[in-house]
N, C-alpha and C positions, 0 to 999 in steps of 0.2 A: 853344715846341712849337708846330710848324704844324699847320693845322687839318685835319681828316682831308678826302676829298673822296668823295661820293656823285654816282655820275651812275646817272641815270634815264632810260630809253629809252620814249618813249613818253609824250605830252602830256596824257592824255584823263583816263577817271576814276579807273583805279587808281595811276596813275604820278604825274598830280600833290595825289591825297590825299596818297600816302605824301610826295611832299616838303615837302607843305605841314605836316604833321604833326610831318615830323621838323626842322622851322624853327621850327614852334609849342616842339618841347622843346629843340633846341640853337641856339643862336644863329652867326652866318658867322663869329666867331672859332674856333668848334669844330667845326664844321660847311661847307665848301663845298658847295654843291649845285649840278652842269650837269644839265639837262634836253636832251635830244632830241627835236622832237615835227617830222615830213615835211612836214603841213600847217600851212595858217593859220590853223589853232586850237586851241585848248585847252577842257579841262573844259567839254562842251558834251554835251547829251542827242542823242544818236542815236535813242535811242528816240519822242524828238517827232518827228521828221523828216518821218514820214507825215501828222501833225495839222498840221505847218506847211505841206507841198501840200496837203493839202486844206482850207486856208485857217482854220481853229480857231486856228491861234496863225499871228498877223499877219507877224512877218517873222524872220530865221533868229536874229538878236540875243537874243530874244527865249529862245532855245536854249541862251545860252553862258552860263554860272556864274559863270566867272574870266575873264577875256584876258588875254594875252600881258602885257600892261603890269601887269595886277595882279599876279600871279606876280614879276613880275621887282622890281615895287616891298617886297614881302616879302622878298627877299631871296633868291631864286631864280633860277641864270642860265641865262636860259630861249634853246634855239638853236630855232626857226622854222625852216620846208622846208630843215630838214637831216636825212638819212636817216643812220641806224649800217648800215653793208652790212659791219664785220665784228666777230666778239667772240674776242678772246685773252685764254683764262682762265689761263692760264698765264701769262701778260706782264701779265695783268691791267688791260687796256687794250682801247678800242672804238676801231674807224675809222669814223669818220663823210664824209661827201661835202654840200657845200655845195649846194644843186638848183638852187641861180642862180646864181652862180659857176663852180660844178664841183668846189671847190677841196678836197681832203682833207687831212685830218690826224689823228692819232690823240689820244686824250685817255686817262689813267692814272684809275683809281679804284681805292679803298680799299674800296666799298661798293658794289654794284650791284641797279641795279632794272629789272626787266624787267617792260614793261609794253606787250606788243605787240601785245595787240589781237587780234582776229581777223578773217581774209580773207573777203568774200563767196565763195561756190560760184560757178561762171561756168563753166561746161562749154564746150568745143571744138567747136560747132554749127556748122555755114556762114552766115554771115551773123549773128554775135551780135555783130560788132563794129560792125556799122551804125546810121547815124546812126536817132536816133526809138528804141533800145535803152538802157533805163538801168538801174542798177541806185542802190539810196539806201540805202547804210553811212554816206556820210558827207556833210555840210555841202555841201563841192562836189557830189557827188550831186544831192540835191535841188534846190540851182541851176538845175544842167544840165537836171534835168528837167521845171520847173517854165518854163523858154525851150521847152523839145522842146512841151510841151501849147501855150503860147503860138503855137507856129509851127504846130503842127499844121494840116493842110488839111481833115479828118475830125473826128469824136467818136468814134472807136472806139478802146477800149483793152484788151490783154490782159495779163494779170497770170498772170507762171510761177513756180506754188509756191503752196502752201496752207496755208504754216506762218504764225505770228504776225504777218511782214512783210505776207507776201502778201494776208490776208483785210485787214489794216489800209489797205493802198496800195487795194486793190478797192474799201473804202471811201471814198477819198480823193480816187479818180478820178472815182468815182459824182457824189462831191460836186461837184466839177468841171467837171458836165453831160456828163460822158464816157457811152456804153452801153460795159458792162463784162465781158468773160471770164475767166473766172479757169479757168486748167488745172491740173491736181494730176495726180500718177502716184498717189497714193493711190487706195485707195477711196472716202473720203474727204478733205473737207480735216481739216487738223489732223490731223496723225498722232501728235500728244502726247497726244489724248485717245480714248478708245477708239472704237472704229468705230458704236456706236449713238448714243452722244454727237455723235460726229462729223455722224452720218446729219442729226441737230437741227438742228446747226448751218450742212448744207448748205439744208434746207427753209429754215431763218429765211434764209440767205443771197437765197439764189429771189425771198422773199416781197420784201425788199428791192428787187429789181432787178436783182442782178448773177446772170450766168448760171454755174453750175458744173459744169464737165467732170472728170469723176474717172475714174482710168486713163488717163490723156493723158501719154502722153511725146513730148516737142518733140524734133523730127529736123532742123527748119530754120528760121531766119529770113527771109524772103522779101521780097527789094527790087523797088522802079518803077524806072522810065525816069531817075529824078532820084538814085539811089543809097537814098535815105532807106524805109526797112521798110516795106512792104505788107501782108504777114500771117507767120499762124506755123502752119507745119503741125506734126502729132500722128502718131506710129504707129498709135494706137487713143486710143479715146475709147469710156467706160462710156455706149451706148445710142446710141451715133453714129458708130464704125466709125472708122476715118483719117479726119483731118479736115484743113481749109482753112480759117485764122479771120481773117478779114480785121481788118489792126489800122494806125491812126496813129502809135499810140505802144507801147510794148513795156516791163513793169516786172517786174523779176529779182526774184522773193522766193527761192530757192533754198536758203536758209539760210546758214550759215558756218562756217569751220574754223578751229582754234586758227592764228594766225601765230605761227608755231615755226622758223622755217627759222634764223633763226641760232643759237638753241640749240640746233638739229638740227645744226648746221654745227660747233657750240663740240664736240658730243659729249653736252650736257647730260643729265639723263635725262627720259624723253617716255612716256608713259600708251598704252592701247591707239586712242584718239583722236588719238594727236598730241598732247595738250596738255601742258604743263609738270608734272612733280610735285613735291612740298611736303610741309614735315612742316606741324605743328599752327601754326607762328609764320608759317606762307608763305616760310619758309627752302628754296631749291631744294637738294631730295635731296645730299646729299654736299658742300655747299659751302655753307663758315660765313657768307661774306660777300656772297651771292646769293641775293636775293629774287625773286618771280614773283607777281603777282598778275592780276586782270581773267579777259580774255577768250582768255586765253593759257596757263592752267591748267585741269589737271584738280580737281574737287572732289568732297571726301567724301559720299554720299549716306548720309545718316543711316538712312535706311530699309531701305535694301540691306546697308549698309556695304561698298559699293562705289567708286569713284572714277569718278568722267562731268566728261563737259563741257558744262556750260550757260552759256551767255553771257549774261549780264544784268549791267544795270549798278549793280542791288544789292548784286550780289556784289562788283564790282568795288569803289567806296567801299568798303566793310567792311574790301576786300583790303588797300586803302591804306590805312587808318586804321590799321590793325594793322602794319602794315609799315613806315610811319612811324615806330611806335612803337618797336618791336625795332630798329631802325636807329640811333635814339637812343638806345639803350640802357635802354630800358625793355622789360614784358614783357606781350605780347596776341596771344592765338590765335585762329582762328577755325575754331571747332567743325564745321562740316560745314551741307549744306544738306537742306534734302527738296523740291525741284524746286515752288517755287510759282510759277506761273505767272499773269496775267491779259490779257487784251485784250475787243477789242469790232469790231463789225462792225454800223455803224448801230445800231437799237435793238438789239441782241442783245448781249449778253455771255457770256463765256469764262472759266472760270477751273478751274486743277487744282493735284494738289498731292500728294506721293508716288508712289504705282507705279500704274501702270497694267495690266491686264490682262495684255496682252504681258508686261511687267517682271516682273511677278510670276510668269509662268509661266517666265521667263529664270533666275528666282533659285531654280526647286523647286520654290515654297509653294506650299502647299495656302490655299485660301481661298474666301470664300463673296462675292457679290455681292449690293448691296441696292438698288434705282433708285426713287424718290420725283416722282410729282409733285406741287408748290404752287404757291405764291404767293408774289411779291417781299412782299407786304403781307397783313393781314387780307383774305381773299378779299370780304368785302363794301365793305371800301377803294376808296374810288373809285380809277383808276388800277391798280388790282392787276394784276398780269402776271405771266404761267406761266414757273414755274423747274423743270428737272429735277435732279434731285442723284442721285449714283451714288456709292455707299461699297461698297468693299473691306474686309474683315476678316479677318486669318488664323483660318482653320478651327477650329482645337486652341485656342486661348488668345483669340481674340477681339480681338488687337490690331490698331488701326488701319493699315491698309497705305496707301490713297491713297483722293482725294476727285475727282470732277469735277465742275461744273456750268456748265450751260448755261441763258441765260434772261433777261428782261426787264431794265430799268436797278432797279438796286439787288440782283439776284442775285451777281456776281463779288466784290466785297471779303469775300462768308461764308466765302471758302476762309481766309481768315485764321485762322478756327473751327479749322480741319482743321489746318494747319500747325501752329499752338501743342500740339492734341492728341499731333499726329505727332512732334512734338521732345520732347514729355513722354510720349511712347511709352504714351499712352494705351490702355486696350480701348475698343471699340465702349458697352460696359455702362458704362463709367464718364463717358463723354461726357454720355450721357441724362441725367446730372445736372450739367450744365452751367449755372449761373445766368445765362442771356443776356440783356441788354435785351429787352424787351418791350412795345407800344405797339400798335394796329390801323395807325397809318400807317410802320410798320417793318418788322412781321412779325405772323405768326400767334402764337398761347398758344405751343404747339411751333414752334419755328424748325426749317425745312426741314432745314437740317443734322442736326437732333434726331431728327426724324421720319425720317429715311435710318440714322441710328445706332440710332434703337428698331427697327425694320426688320430692321438688320445683326445686333441681339442677336438677334432670333427667328430666323434662316438660323442662326448659330452653333448656338445653342440644338439647333435643329432636327438638323443635323448632328452633334452629340454631342462 
């Protein structure tokens, strides 16, 4: 009996996790695995690129978990620099093109995994393709940016976008000795936070030496006589009016969208954000032998009950493990997420999980909020840094809905307490009894998350 063939499209977190897990469970005599990757790299941490650019990570090799050669040694037929251009679901085959030779061919499959990731948002603005304007989505992007920084004649950098990548790149460029301006369309950076927490973040960034311009919509990238970027223009800027911001290098951090062009063309089911829709086993809905995972899918939000697009490597690796198990005949499911994320800019840490006020309003939920100011350790302990915790709870039941944290070193990972509580559907009253670790170097007697929970309990009771 001939071995079945598994075709994997995408050689990063979800795709190669799926291929590796399937290979652990089934040998080559049972399952042939063919994987396609259009770049030069596999299984790397895109989340680490800002820290490589900033110099915290010495070289890009440190970001690679497993090389193409290592995957091949494990019995995975990996085809690098090869892009899949067409998916024929009825014929159970994919068309690929070798990006070096240009040669094209069809490859049949018995089972298919779509791990096509996400693509960065790059608006069609005048001058945006000019030398000196960079995204930071791939290792090749990071390498090009580092070369551009070395070639820049001045030391002025403009970061466009105030999300995770934007603030991480602002820190990286500051660390490289650049004068950094961050432009964001929002009222505050990090629209995944409520504006009051976003304002605290903006203040912290300004204290660190990063100029933050809010309400600023970029309209054009201006170039000099050499054709290289020289400035960015905006339609408006809070407190500044329409402006022109000199730049020797520009970094784009405008977010990503699901990379589902292949799936769309093949008629596979997509959600509101354009991500693939799957069942709990990560099987594409309505297709018994097609799975999808990583940044190209929508995931179940356990707090709101809706499917959302959340691009994170933690999800992608879990998806891959689950897909690989199911492809190999085992059984595993992905229950969903609560939307947990952390980042930092200089000495300020940022974390969030669950719903923000805007998201709770969109779901029609009635809720109370509680915000407390505390410190990362016992207030008397040397090095105690300020931190702000904001908590949302359902007004009638007291069910925890979301938590946001902005503070000094030691703040962000406290969000994991809230993530577990959200997953367990705990009330804020139940949270106050959690037996958390305590010692003065780590926390006050009442951890700040529990202080916020106590305040939220009072708000729920006062609301009747």
